[in-house]
All heavy atoms as TSV, in Angstrom:
chain	resi	resn	atom	element	x	y	z
A	1	MET	N	N	-37.457	-90.457	50.180
A	1	MET	CA	C	-37.860	-90.202	51.540
A	1	MET	C	C	-39.012	-91.140	51.891
A	1	MET	O	O	-39.974	-91.253	51.146
A	1	MET	CB	C	-38.305	-88.742	51.679
A	1	MET	CG	C	-38.732	-88.403	53.087
A	1	MET	SD	S	-38.817	-86.636	53.397
A	1	MET	CE	C	-40.307	-86.198	52.552
A	2	ASN	N	N	-38.920	-91.791	53.028
A	2	ASN	CA	C	-39.940	-92.732	53.465
A	2	ASN	C	C	-40.810	-92.044	54.514
A	2	ASN	O	O	-40.407	-91.881	55.651
A	2	ASN	CB	C	-39.288	-93.991	54.029
A	2	ASN	CG	C	-40.296	-95.071	54.350
A	2	ASN	OD1	O	-41.457	-94.957	53.995
A	2	ASN	ND2	N	-39.855	-96.098	55.022
A	3	LEU	N	N	-42.002	-91.623	54.113
A	3	LEU	CA	C	-42.899	-90.900	55.012
A	3	LEU	C	C	-44.149	-91.733	55.241
A	3	LEU	O	O	-44.818	-92.128	54.294
A	3	LEU	CB	C	-43.281	-89.547	54.399
A	3	LEU	CG	C	-44.337	-88.753	55.138
A	3	LEU	CD1	C	-43.792	-88.255	56.474
A	3	LEU	CD2	C	-44.771	-87.566	54.305
A	4	ASN	N	N	-44.442	-92.012	56.486
A	4	ASN	CA	C	-45.659	-92.735	56.805
A	4	ASN	C	C	-46.708	-91.692	57.175
A	4	ASN	O	O	-46.693	-91.151	58.281
A	4	ASN	CB	C	-45.424	-93.712	57.953
A	4	ASN	CG	C	-46.652	-94.564	58.221
A	4	ASN	OD1	O	-47.784	-94.101	58.106
A	4	ASN	ND2	N	-46.424	-95.804	58.583
A	5	LEU	N	N	-47.595	-91.409	56.230
A	5	LEU	CA	C	-48.598	-90.357	56.404
A	5	LEU	C	C	-49.491	-90.611	57.610
A	5	LEU	O	O	-49.768	-89.696	58.382
A	5	LEU	CB	C	-49.443	-90.220	55.137
A	5	LEU	CG	C	-50.488	-89.127	55.146
A	5	LEU	CD1	C	-49.839	-87.767	55.342
A	5	LEU	CD2	C	-51.291	-89.153	53.873
A	6	ARG	N	N	-49.939	-91.838	57.772
A	6	ARG	CA	C	-50.814	-92.141	58.911
A	6	ARG	C	C	-50.133	-91.770	60.226
A	6	ARG	O	O	-50.715	-91.110	61.076
A	6	ARG	CB	C	-51.187	-93.616	58.926
A	6	ARG	CG	C	-52.304	-93.977	58.006
A	6	ARG	CD	C	-52.671	-95.448	58.168
A	6	ARG	NE	N	-53.757	-95.802	57.288
A	6	ARG	CZ	C	-53.593	-96.195	56.032
A	6	ARG	NH1	N	-52.387	-96.293	55.512
A	6	ARG	NH2	N	-54.642	-96.486	55.281
A	7	ASN	N	N	-48.898	-92.230	60.390
A	7	ASN	CA	C	-48.177	-91.944	61.634
A	7	ASN	C	C	-47.949	-90.456	61.819
A	7	ASN	O	O	-48.052	-89.945	62.935
A	7	ASN	CB	C	-46.845	-92.691	61.673
A	7	ASN	CG	C	-47.024	-94.180	61.878
A	7	ASN	OD1	O	-48.068	-94.642	62.305
A	7	ASN	ND2	N	-45.995	-94.938	61.562
A	8	ALA	N	N	-47.639	-89.746	60.746
A	8	ALA	CA	C	-47.400	-88.303	60.839
A	8	ALA	C	C	-48.663	-87.566	61.272
A	8	ALA	O	O	-48.613	-86.696	62.145
A	8	ALA	CB	C	-46.898	-87.762	59.498
A	9	VAL	N	N	-49.788	-87.914	60.680
A	9	VAL	CA	C	-51.052	-87.262	61.040
A	9	VAL	C	C	-51.399	-87.564	62.487
A	9	VAL	O	O	-51.742	-86.656	63.256
A	9	VAL	CB	C	-52.204	-87.687	60.090
A	9	VAL	CG1	C	-53.547	-87.187	60.596
A	9	VAL	CG2	C	-51.936	-87.190	58.675
A	10	ILE	N	N	-51.315	-88.829	62.863
A	10	ILE	CA	C	-51.625	-89.220	64.242
A	10	ILE	C	C	-50.704	-88.488	65.215
A	10	ILE	O	O	-51.160	-87.957	66.237
A	10	ILE	CB	C	-51.497	-90.752	64.431
A	10	ILE	CG1	C	-52.470	-91.495	63.526
A	10	ILE	CG2	C	-51.678	-91.134	65.898
A	10	ILE	CD1	C	-53.923	-91.255	63.786
A	11	HIS	N	N	-49.427	-88.436	64.901
A	11	HIS	CA	C	-48.464	-87.740	65.765
A	11	HIS	C	C	-48.826	-86.260	65.917
A	11	HIS	O	O	-48.751	-85.704	67.015
A	11	HIS	CB	C	-47.048	-87.888	65.196
A	11	HIS	CG	C	-46.017	-87.132	65.959
A	11	HIS	ND1	N	-45.525	-87.568	67.169
A	11	HIS	CD2	C	-45.401	-85.957	65.699
A	11	HIS	CE1	C	-44.650	-86.684	67.619
A	11	HIS	NE2	N	-44.555	-85.701	66.747
A	12	ASN	N	N	-49.238	-85.633	64.816
A	12	ASN	CA	C	-49.545	-84.197	64.839
A	12	ASN	C	C	-50.773	-83.849	65.667
A	12	ASN	O	O	-50.890	-82.722	66.142
A	12	ASN	CB	C	-49.720	-83.658	63.422
A	12	ASN	CG	C	-48.398	-83.532	62.700
A	12	ASN	OD1	O	-47.338	-83.484	63.305
A	12	ASN	ND2	N	-48.463	-83.484	61.387
A	13	VAL	N	N	-51.687	-84.782	65.848
A	13	VAL	CA	C	-52.901	-84.468	66.604
A	13	VAL	C	C	-52.969	-85.164	67.968
A	13	VAL	O	O	-53.884	-84.908	68.740
A	13	VAL	CB	C	-54.190	-84.787	65.792
A	13	VAL	CG1	C	-54.253	-83.940	64.538
A	13	VAL	CG2	C	-54.291	-86.260	65.467
A	14	THR	N	N	-51.998	-86.028	68.249
A	14	THR	CA	C	-51.980	-86.706	69.541
A	14	THR	C	C	-51.894	-85.676	70.666
A	14	THR	O	O	-51.079	-84.764	70.627
A	14	THR	CB	C	-50.799	-87.692	69.621
A	14	THR	OG1	O	-51.005	-88.716	68.654
A	14	THR	CG2	C	-50.689	-88.317	71.002
A	15	GLY	N	N	-52.782	-85.820	71.634
A	15	GLY	CA	C	-52.803	-84.908	72.775
A	15	GLY	C	C	-53.649	-83.666	72.570
A	15	GLY	O	O	-53.803	-82.869	73.486
A	16	ASN	N	N	-54.195	-83.506	71.367
A	16	ASN	CA	C	-55.044	-82.343	71.107
A	16	ASN	C	C	-56.372	-82.473	71.854
A	16	ASN	O	O	-56.889	-83.577	72.034
A	16	ASN	CB	C	-55.343	-82.194	69.620
A	16	ASN	CG	C	-54.184	-81.620	68.834
A	16	ASN	OD1	O	-53.070	-81.467	69.334
A	16	ASN	ND2	N	-54.431	-81.314	67.581
A	17	THR	N	N	-56.909	-81.335	72.245
A	17	THR	CA	C	-58.232	-81.299	72.864
A	17	THR	C	C	-59.288	-81.467	71.773
A	17	THR	O	O	-58.991	-81.363	70.579
A	17	THR	CB	C	-58.472	-79.964	73.573
A	17	THR	OG1	O	-58.480	-78.917	72.581
A	17	THR	CG2	C	-57.407	-79.677	74.621
A	18	GLN	N	N	-60.533	-81.672	72.191
A	18	GLN	CA	C	-61.621	-81.757	71.212
A	18	GLN	C	C	-61.723	-80.478	70.401
A	18	GLN	O	O	-61.972	-80.522	69.188
A	18	GLN	CB	C	-62.946	-82.046	71.913
A	18	GLN	CG	C	-63.065	-83.461	72.396
A	18	GLN	CD	C	-64.442	-83.768	72.957
A	18	GLN	OE1	O	-65.416	-83.056	72.726
A	18	GLN	NE2	N	-64.534	-84.858	73.697
A	19	GLU	N	N	-61.540	-79.340	71.047
A	19	GLU	CA	C	-61.626	-78.061	70.331
A	19	GLU	C	C	-60.502	-77.940	69.303
A	19	GLU	O	O	-60.720	-77.460	68.187
A	19	GLU	CB	C	-61.582	-76.891	71.319
A	19	GLU	CG	C	-61.906	-75.551	70.686
A	19	GLU	CD	C	-63.267	-75.495	69.994
A	19	GLU	OE1	O	-64.236	-76.076	70.508
A	19	GLU	OE2	O	-63.347	-74.861	68.923
A	20	GLU	N	N	-59.309	-78.393	69.650
A	20	GLU	CA	C	-58.187	-78.356	68.702
A	20	GLU	C	C	-58.427	-79.311	67.539
A	20	GLU	O	O	-58.137	-78.979	66.382
A	20	GLU	CB	C	-56.876	-78.703	69.419
A	20	GLU	CG	C	-56.411	-77.632	70.382
A	20	GLU	CD	C	-55.290	-78.093	71.293
A	20	GLU	OE1	O	-55.267	-79.284	71.696
A	20	GLU	OE2	O	-54.440	-77.246	71.621
A	21	LEU	N	N	-58.982	-80.488	67.839
A	21	LEU	CA	C	-59.301	-81.435	66.774
A	21	LEU	C	C	-60.359	-80.857	65.840
A	21	LEU	O	O	-60.244	-80.953	64.610
A	21	LEU	CB	C	-59.776	-82.767	67.366
A	21	LEU	CG	C	-58.716	-83.575	68.118
A	21	LEU	CD1	C	-59.365	-84.724	68.869
A	21	LEU	CD2	C	-57.651	-84.078	67.159
A	22	LYS	N	N	-61.384	-80.247	66.427
A	22	LYS	CA	C	-62.434	-79.617	65.616
A	22	LYS	C	C	-61.845	-78.534	64.733
A	22	LYS	O	O	-62.155	-78.444	63.537
A	22	LYS	CB	C	-63.523	-79.032	66.515
A	22	LYS	CG	C	-64.638	-78.368	65.739
A	22	LYS	CD	C	-65.703	-77.807	66.665
A	22	LYS	CE	C	-66.782	-77.102	65.875
A	22	LYS	NZ	N	-67.835	-76.569	66.749
A	23	SER	N	N	-60.984	-77.717	65.296
A	23	SER	CA	C	-60.349	-76.640	64.530
A	23	SER	C	C	-59.534	-77.196	63.360
A	23	SER	O	O	-59.577	-76.661	62.257
A	23	SER	CB	C	-59.452	-75.812	65.454
A	23	SER	OG	O	-58.794	-74.802	64.731
A	24	THR	N	N	-58.815	-78.286	63.606
A	24	THR	CA	C	-58.037	-78.924	62.545
A	24	THR	C	C	-58.945	-79.373	61.410
A	24	THR	O	O	-58.661	-79.140	60.228
A	24	THR	CB	C	-57.256	-80.132	63.115
A	24	THR	OG1	O	-56.330	-79.661	64.095
A	24	THR	CG2	C	-56.518	-80.888	62.032
A	25	ILE	N	N	-60.047	-80.010	61.759
A	25	ILE	CA	C	-60.983	-80.522	60.752
A	25	ILE	C	C	-61.644	-79.376	59.996
A	25	ILE	O	O	-61.687	-79.365	58.758
A	25	ILE	CB	C	-62.038	-81.437	61.414
A	25	ILE	CG1	C	-61.365	-82.697	61.954
A	25	ILE	CG2	C	-63.163	-81.782	60.441
A	25	ILE	CD1	C	-62.213	-83.514	62.900
A	26	VAL	N	N	-62.151	-78.384	60.721
A	26	VAL	CA	C	-62.836	-77.252	60.090
A	26	VAL	C	C	-61.874	-76.480	59.183
A	26	VAL	O	O	-62.223	-76.137	58.052
A	26	VAL	CB	C	-63.474	-76.335	61.158
A	26	VAL	CG1	C	-63.963	-75.037	60.550
A	26	VAL	CG2	C	-64.610	-77.061	61.864
A	27	ASP	N	N	-60.663	-76.234	59.659
A	27	ASP	CA	C	-59.681	-75.522	58.841
A	27	ASP	C	C	-59.376	-76.283	57.551
A	27	ASP	O	O	-59.287	-75.686	56.479
A	27	ASP	CB	C	-58.380	-75.293	59.617
A	27	ASP	CG	C	-58.495	-74.233	60.694
A	27	ASP	OD1	O	-59.506	-73.493	60.702
A	27	ASP	OD2	O	-57.578	-74.147	61.529
A	28	ALA	N	N	-59.209	-77.600	57.663
A	28	ALA	CA	C	-58.911	-78.406	56.480
A	28	ALA	C	C	-60.049	-78.340	55.470
A	28	ALA	O	O	-59.820	-78.233	54.263
A	28	ALA	CB	C	-58.647	-79.856	56.885
A	29	ILE	N	N	-61.280	-78.360	55.957
A	29	ILE	CA	C	-62.435	-78.315	55.057
A	29	ILE	C	C	-62.598	-76.926	54.460
A	29	ILE	O	O	-62.824	-76.779	53.252
A	29	ILE	CB	C	-63.716	-78.755	55.796
A	29	ILE	CG1	C	-63.616	-80.238	56.155
A	29	ILE	CG2	C	-64.963	-78.471	54.960
A	29	ILE	CD1	C	-64.680	-80.722	57.110
A	30	GLU	N	N	-62.484	-75.897	55.286
A	30	GLU	CA	C	-62.713	-74.529	54.812
A	30	GLU	C	C	-61.658	-74.044	53.834
A	30	GLU	O	O	-61.978	-73.292	52.926
A	30	GLU	CB	C	-62.828	-73.575	55.994
A	30	GLU	CG	C	-64.139	-73.725	56.744
A	30	GLU	CD	C	-64.283	-72.774	57.918
A	30	GLU	OE1	O	-63.311	-72.085	58.286
A	30	GLU	OE2	O	-65.402	-72.734	58.477
A	31	THR	N	N	-60.408	-74.480	54.002
A	31	THR	CA	C	-59.373	-74.040	53.068
A	31	THR	C	C	-59.552	-74.693	51.709
A	31	THR	O	O	-59.156	-74.121	50.701
A	31	THR	CB	C	-57.951	-74.333	53.595
A	31	THR	OG1	O	-57.789	-75.741	53.737
A	31	THR	CG2	C	-57.663	-73.614	54.878
A	32	GLY	N	N	-60.134	-75.889	51.701
A	32	GLY	CA	C	-60.388	-76.585	50.440
A	32	GLY	C	C	-59.130	-77.049	49.732
A	32	GLY	O	O	-59.178	-77.374	48.553
A	33	GLU	N	N	-58.016	-77.092	50.449
A	33	GLU	CA	C	-56.764	-77.508	49.828
A	33	GLU	C	C	-56.720	-79.023	49.670
A	33	GLU	O	O	-56.963	-79.759	50.614
A	33	GLU	CB	C	-55.573	-77.041	50.668
A	33	GLU	CG	C	-55.417	-75.538	50.706
A	33	GLU	CD	C	-54.197	-75.107	51.499
A	33	GLU	OE1	O	-53.192	-75.838	51.511
A	33	GLU	OE2	O	-54.272	-74.032	52.110
A	34	GLU	N	N	-56.398	-79.462	48.478
A	34	GLU	CA	C	-56.344	-80.893	48.174
A	34	GLU	C	C	-55.341	-81.618	49.069
A	34	GLU	O	O	-55.549	-82.776	49.425
A	34	GLU	CB	C	-55.968	-81.114	46.702
A	34	GLU	CG	C	-56.978	-80.564	45.720
A	34	GLU	CD	C	-58.242	-81.413	45.637
A	34	GLU	OE1	O	-58.145	-82.647	45.697
A	34	GLU	OE2	O	-59.327	-80.821	45.516
A	35	LYS	N	N	-54.276	-80.934	49.447
A	35	LYS	CA	C	-53.238	-81.588	50.248
A	35	LYS	C	C	-53.743	-81.973	51.640
A	35	LYS	O	O	-53.111	-82.782	52.320
A	35	LYS	CB	C	-51.996	-80.710	50.352
A	35	LYS	CG	C	-52.195	-79.445	51.158
A	35	LYS	CD	C	-50.925	-78.611	51.207
A	35	LYS	CE	C	-51.132	-77.376	52.067
A	35	LYS	NZ	N	-49.940	-76.561	52.124
A	36	MET	N	N	-54.866	-81.417	52.075
A	36	MET	CA	C	-55.414	-81.727	53.391
A	36	MET	C	C	-56.269	-82.992	53.381
A	36	MET	O	O	-56.536	-83.573	54.433
A	36	MET	CB	C	-56.262	-80.550	53.899
A	36	MET	CG	C	-55.511	-79.241	53.985
A	36	MET	SD	S	-54.103	-79.294	55.089
A	36	MET	CE	C	-54.933	-79.185	56.651
A	37	LEU	N	N	-56.692	-83.435	52.207
A	37	LEU	CA	C	-57.596	-84.584	52.116
A	37	LEU	C	C	-57.024	-85.875	52.703
A	37	LEU	O	O	-57.746	-86.585	53.415
A	37	LEU	CB	C	-58.031	-84.802	50.668
A	37	LEU	CG	C	-58.917	-83.697	50.077
A	37	LEU	CD1	C	-59.200	-83.982	48.610
A	37	LEU	CD2	C	-60.196	-83.544	50.860
A	38	PRO	N	N	-55.764	-86.206	52.463
A	38	PRO	CA	C	-55.243	-87.430	53.075
A	38	PRO	C	C	-55.287	-87.389	54.609
A	38	PRO	O	O	-55.613	-88.394	55.246
A	38	PRO	CB	C	-53.798	-87.511	52.570
A	38	PRO	CG	C	-53.821	-86.737	51.286
A	38	PRO	CD	C	-54.800	-85.618	51.527
A	39	GLY	N	N	-55.005	-86.245	55.193
A	39	GLY	CA	C	-55.056	-86.118	56.646
A	39	GLY	C	C	-56.458	-86.316	57.180
A	39	GLY	O	O	-56.669	-86.977	58.206
A	40	LEU	N	N	-57.441	-85.752	56.475
A	40	LEU	CA	C	-58.834	-85.962	56.884
A	40	LEU	C	C	-59.203	-87.434	56.759
A	40	LEU	O	O	-59.948	-87.963	57.587
A	40	LEU	CB	C	-59.773	-85.101	56.031
A	40	LEU	CG	C	-59.726	-83.601	56.286
A	40	LEU	CD1	C	-60.580	-82.869	55.266
A	40	LEU	CD2	C	-60.179	-83.281	57.702
A	41	GLY	N	N	-58.664	-88.091	55.744
A	41	GLY	CA	C	-58.906	-89.524	55.580
A	41	GLY	C	C	-58.360	-90.333	56.741
A	41	GLY	O	O	-58.999	-91.269	57.221
A	42	VAL	N	N	-57.174	-89.960	57.214
A	42	VAL	CA	C	-56.583	-90.642	58.368
A	42	VAL	C	C	-57.448	-90.421	59.602
A	42	VAL	O	O	-57.718	-91.358	60.362
A	42	VAL	CB	C	-55.134	-90.164	58.616
A	42	VAL	CG1	C	-54.591	-90.720	59.932
A	42	VAL	CG2	C	-54.228	-90.565	57.457
A	43	LEU	N	N	-57.911	-89.185	59.806
A	43	LEU	CA	C	-58.767	-88.908	60.957
A	43	LEU	C	C	-60.074	-89.692	60.861
A	43	LEU	O	O	-60.562	-90.229	61.858
A	43	LEU	CB	C	-59.046	-87.409	61.073
A	43	LEU	CG	C	-57.819	-86.536	61.367
A	43	LEU	CD1	C	-58.225	-85.072	61.455
A	43	LEU	CD2	C	-57.109	-86.985	62.625
A	44	PHE	N	N	-60.640	-89.786	59.651
A	44	PHE	CA	C	-61.860	-90.578	59.488
A	44	PHE	C	C	-61.586	-92.053	59.781
A	44	PHE	O	O	-62.414	-92.734	60.395
A	44	PHE	CB	C	-62.448	-90.419	58.080
A	44	PHE	CG	C	-63.711	-91.217	57.904
A	44	PHE	CD1	C	-64.898	-90.783	58.462
A	44	PHE	CD2	C	-63.704	-92.409	57.212
A	44	PHE	CE1	C	-66.064	-91.526	58.332
A	44	PHE	CE2	C	-64.861	-93.163	57.075
A	44	PHE	CZ	C	-66.045	-92.717	57.635
A	45	GLU	N	N	-60.437	-92.538	59.370
A	45	GLU	CA	C	-60.074	-93.931	59.641
A	45	GLU	C	C	-60.063	-94.197	61.153
A	45	GLU	O	O	-60.570	-95.225	61.612
A	45	GLU	CB	C	-58.702	-94.230	59.039
A	45	GLU	CG	C	-58.238	-95.656	59.228
A	45	GLU	CD	C	-56.895	-95.894	58.585
A	45	GLU	OE1	O	-55.899	-95.237	58.974
A	45	GLU	OE2	O	-56.828	-96.767	57.699
A	46	VAL	N	N	-59.519	-93.261	61.930
A	46	VAL	CA	C	-59.491	-93.401	63.392
A	46	VAL	C	C	-60.918	-93.432	63.934
A	46	VAL	O	O	-61.256	-94.261	64.789
A	46	VAL	CB	C	-58.683	-92.257	64.045
A	46	VAL	CG1	C	-58.830	-92.270	65.563
A	46	VAL	CG2	C	-57.216	-92.353	63.651
A	47	ILE	N	N	-61.753	-92.521	63.444
A	47	ILE	CA	C	-63.152	-92.483	63.888
A	47	ILE	C	C	-63.839	-93.807	63.567
A	47	ILE	O	O	-64.504	-94.396	64.418
A	47	ILE	CB	C	-63.901	-91.300	63.226
A	47	ILE	CG1	C	-63.364	-89.969	63.750
A	47	ILE	CG2	C	-65.404	-91.416	63.456
A	47	ILE	CD1	C	-63.830	-88.766	62.957
A	48	TRP	N	N	-63.689	-94.262	62.330
A	48	TRP	CA	C	-64.352	-95.491	61.881
A	48	TRP	C	C	-63.919	-96.688	62.721
A	48	TRP	O	O	-64.742	-97.491	63.159
A	48	TRP	CB	C	-64.025	-95.732	60.404
A	48	TRP	CG	C	-64.747	-96.910	59.839
A	48	TRP	CD1	C	-64.280	-98.183	59.718
A	48	TRP	CD2	C	-66.083	-96.931	59.334
A	48	TRP	NE1	N	-65.226	-98.993	59.158
A	48	TRP	CE2	C	-66.342	-98.248	58.906
A	48	TRP	CE3	C	-67.064	-95.964	59.186
A	48	TRP	CZ2	C	-67.558	-98.618	58.350
A	48	TRP	CZ3	C	-68.277	-96.340	58.620
A	48	TRP	CH2	C	-68.518	-97.651	58.212
A	49	GLN	N	N	-62.621	-96.801	62.964
A	49	GLN	CA	C	-62.094	-97.948	63.703
A	49	GLN	C	C	-62.540	-97.951	65.170
A	49	GLN	O	O	-62.565	-99.001	65.793
A	49	GLN	CB	C	-60.567	-97.980	63.628
A	49	GLN	CG	C	-60.059	-98.331	62.260
A	49	GLN	CD	C	-58.549	-98.228	62.140
A	49	GLN	OE1	O	-57.888	-97.577	62.938
A	49	GLN	NE2	N	-58.001	-98.867	61.124
A	50	ASN	N	N	-62.884	-96.790	65.691
A	50	ASN	CA	C	-63.285	-96.697	67.095
A	50	ASN	C	C	-64.786	-96.559	67.282
A	50	ASN	O	O	-65.252	-96.349	68.401
A	50	ASN	CB	C	-62.554	-95.535	67.766
A	50	ASN	CG	C	-61.090	-95.852	67.969
A	50	ASN	OD1	O	-60.740	-96.563	68.896
A	50	ASN	ND2	N	-60.247	-95.386	67.066
A	51	ALA	N	N	-65.528	-96.688	66.210
A	51	ALA	CA	C	-66.983	-96.571	66.266
A	51	ALA	C	C	-67.616	-97.958	66.397
A	51	ALA	O	O	-67.096	-98.951	65.880
A	51	ALA	CB	C	-67.504	-95.885	65.006
A	52	SER	N	N	-68.747	-97.984	67.065
A	52	SER	CA	C	-69.520	-99.227	67.145
A	52	SER	C	C	-70.186	-99.478	65.794
A	52	SER	O	O	-70.221	-98.597	64.924
A	52	SER	CB	C	-70.589	-99.101	68.227
A	52	SER	OG	O	-71.560	-98.136	67.839
A	53	ALA	N	N	-70.741	-100.649	65.635
A	53	ALA	CA	C	-71.439	-100.984	64.391
A	53	ALA	C	C	-72.590	-100.015	64.136
A	53	ALA	O	O	-72.800	-99.573	62.995
A	53	ALA	CB	C	-71.946	-102.423	64.428
A	54	SER	N	N	-73.321	-99.641	65.170
A	54	SER	CA	C	-74.443	-98.712	64.976
A	54	SER	C	C	-73.930	-97.306	64.632
A	54	SER	O	O	-74.556	-96.603	63.831
A	54	SER	CB	C	-75.352	-98.679	66.203
A	54	SER	OG	O	-74.672	-98.194	67.334
A	55	GLU	N	N	-72.822	-96.907	65.213
A	55	GLU	CA	C	-72.242	-95.601	64.861
A	55	GLU	C	C	-71.742	-95.601	63.422
A	55	GLU	O	O	-71.904	-94.617	62.696
A	55	GLU	CB	C	-71.104	-95.248	65.832
A	55	GLU	CG	C	-71.587	-94.925	67.227
A	55	GLU	CD	C	-70.468	-94.857	68.248
A	55	GLU	OE1	O	-69.449	-95.584	68.101
A	55	GLU	OE2	O	-70.608	-94.082	69.214
A	56	GLN	N	N	-71.150	-96.710	62.990
A	56	GLN	CA	C	-70.706	-96.818	61.595
A	56	GLN	C	C	-71.902	-96.741	60.654
A	56	GLN	O	O	-71.845	-96.076	59.610
A	56	GLN	CB	C	-69.935	-98.124	61.378
A	56	GLN	CG	C	-68.574	-98.132	62.018
A	56	GLN	CD	C	-67.865	-99.461	61.867
A	56	GLN	OE1	O	-68.470	-100.490	61.506
A	56	GLN	NE2	N	-66.577	-99.479	62.156
A	57	GLU	N	N	-72.990	-97.412	61.026
A	57	GLU	CA	C	-74.208	-97.375	60.212
A	57	GLU	C	C	-74.734	-95.938	60.110
A	57	GLU	O	O	-75.150	-95.499	59.036
A	57	GLU	CB	C	-75.259	-98.297	60.821
A	57	GLU	CG	C	-76.457	-98.512	59.945
A	57	GLU	CD	C	-77.397	-99.554	60.527
A	57	GLU	OE1	O	-76.934	-100.630	60.939
A	57	GLU	OE2	O	-78.607	-99.267	60.564
A	58	GLU	N	N	-74.718	-95.202	61.211
A	58	GLU	CA	C	-75.159	-93.811	61.211
A	58	GLU	C	C	-74.259	-92.946	60.322
A	58	GLU	O	O	-74.744	-92.099	59.575
A	58	GLU	CB	C	-75.192	-93.257	62.632
A	58	GLU	CG	C	-75.597	-91.795	62.726
A	58	GLU	CD	C	-77.020	-91.510	62.265
A	58	GLU	OE1	O	-77.839	-92.436	62.200
A	58	GLU	OE2	O	-77.313	-90.335	61.967
A	59	MET	N	N	-72.950	-93.177	60.387
A	59	MET	CA	C	-72.030	-92.428	59.526
A	59	MET	C	C	-72.313	-92.706	58.050
A	59	MET	O	O	-72.296	-91.794	57.222
A	59	MET	CB	C	-70.576	-92.768	59.858
A	59	MET	CG	C	-70.070	-92.121	61.124
A	59	MET	SD	S	-68.308	-92.413	61.382
A	59	MET	CE	C	-68.365	-93.968	62.280
A	60	LEU	N	N	-72.579	-93.963	57.734
A	60	LEU	CA	C	-72.901	-94.313	56.356
A	60	LEU	C	C	-74.188	-93.643	55.905
A	60	LEU	O	O	-74.285	-93.159	54.766
A	60	LEU	CB	C	-72.999	-95.836	56.199
A	60	LEU	CG	C	-71.671	-96.585	56.340
A	60	LEU	CD1	C	-71.919	-98.079	56.401
A	60	LEU	CD2	C	-70.729	-96.223	55.211
A	61	HIS	N	N	-75.174	-93.585	56.796
A	61	HIS	CA	C	-76.430	-92.907	56.484
A	61	HIS	C	C	-76.178	-91.417	56.220
A	61	HIS	O	O	-76.686	-90.851	55.252
A	61	HIS	CB	C	-77.440	-93.093	57.612
A	61	HIS	CG	C	-78.681	-92.286	57.451
A	61	HIS	ND1	N	-79.661	-92.593	56.533
A	61	HIS	CD2	C	-79.087	-91.153	58.061
A	61	HIS	CE1	C	-80.621	-91.686	56.587
A	61	HIS	NE2	N	-80.294	-90.807	57.518
A	62	LEU	N	N	-75.392	-90.784	57.093
A	62	LEU	CA	C	-75.077	-89.362	56.912
A	62	LEU	C	C	-74.323	-89.123	55.614
A	62	LEU	O	O	-74.595	-88.161	54.891
A	62	LEU	CB	C	-74.256	-88.842	58.099
A	62	LEU	CG	C	-74.982	-88.727	59.427
A	62	LEU	CD1	C	-73.990	-88.485	60.561
A	62	LEU	CD2	C	-76.018	-87.622	59.368
A	63	LEU	N	N	-73.384	-90.013	55.309
A	63	LEU	CA	C	-72.621	-89.882	54.070
A	63	LEU	C	C	-73.523	-90.024	52.864
A	63	LEU	O	O	-73.498	-89.194	51.945
A	63	LEU	CB	C	-71.510	-90.917	54.046
A	63	LEU	CG	C	-70.636	-90.958	52.800
A	63	LEU	CD1	C	-69.957	-89.605	52.566
A	63	LEU	CD2	C	-69.604	-92.060	52.908
A	64	GLU	N	N	-74.347	-91.055	52.879
A	64	GLU	CA	C	-75.254	-91.298	51.756
A	64	GLU	C	C	-76.205	-90.115	51.553
A	64	GLU	O	O	-76.431	-89.679	50.423
A	64	GLU	CB	C	-76.043	-92.576	52.002
A	64	GLU	CG	C	-76.982	-92.922	50.855
A	64	GLU	CD	C	-77.796	-94.173	51.145
A	64	GLU	OE1	O	-78.207	-94.375	52.302
A	64	GLU	OE2	O	-78.024	-94.932	50.189
A	65	SER	N	N	-76.750	-89.589	52.644
A	65	SER	CA	C	-77.701	-88.483	52.520
A	65	SER	C	C	-77.015	-87.173	52.127
A	65	SER	O	O	-77.664	-86.273	51.604
A	65	SER	CB	C	-78.496	-88.310	53.816
A	65	SER	OG	O	-77.656	-87.894	54.866
A	66	GLY	N	N	-75.730	-87.068	52.374
A	66	GLY	CA	C	-75.012	-85.840	52.029
A	66	GLY	C	C	-74.469	-85.806	50.614
A	66	GLY	O	O	-74.060	-84.754	50.121
A	67	LEU	N	N	-74.471	-86.949	49.941
A	67	LEU	CA	C	-73.961	-87.008	48.567
A	67	LEU	C	C	-75.064	-86.642	47.585
A	67	LEU	O	O	-76.238	-86.918	47.829
A	67	LEU	CB	C	-73.436	-88.402	48.270
A	67	LEU	CG	C	-72.179	-88.822	49.058
A	67	LEU	CD1	C	-71.866	-90.302	48.806
A	67	LEU	CD2	C	-71.000	-87.958	48.695
A	68	PRO	N	N	-74.676	-86.065	46.459
A	68	PRO	CA	C	-75.691	-85.731	45.443
A	68	PRO	C	C	-76.383	-86.991	44.944
A	68	PRO	O	O	-75.791	-88.059	44.865
A	68	PRO	CB	C	-74.886	-85.088	44.307
A	68	PRO	CG	C	-73.547	-84.794	44.869
A	68	PRO	CD	C	-73.337	-85.681	46.059
A	69	LYS	N	N	-77.635	-86.824	44.613
A	69	LYS	CA	C	-78.427	-87.966	44.106
A	69	LYS	C	C	-78.271	-88.084	42.618
A	69	LYS	O	O	-78.127	-87.216	41.879
A	69	LYS	CB	C	-79.908	-87.790	44.452
A	69	LYS	CG	C	-80.164	-87.682	45.941
A	69	LYS	CD	C	-79.968	-88.994	46.627
A	69	LYS	CE	C	-80.314	-88.866	48.092
A	69	LYS	NZ	N	-79.488	-89.551	48.991
């Protein structure tokens, strides 16, 4: 079976409101299911690609500060 995960994730959330997108993200994180991680990765990829350089820098700062030292 030839499944394009990126396209499937994008298709599943296309047209969603901000509240629906937030719910998708929160549910994926709260359930802690490993199978949800690729979808979150696709959503992060969309965010990263649409962020300015300063927004990307801020995301990197948040990521760095949120990881264990």
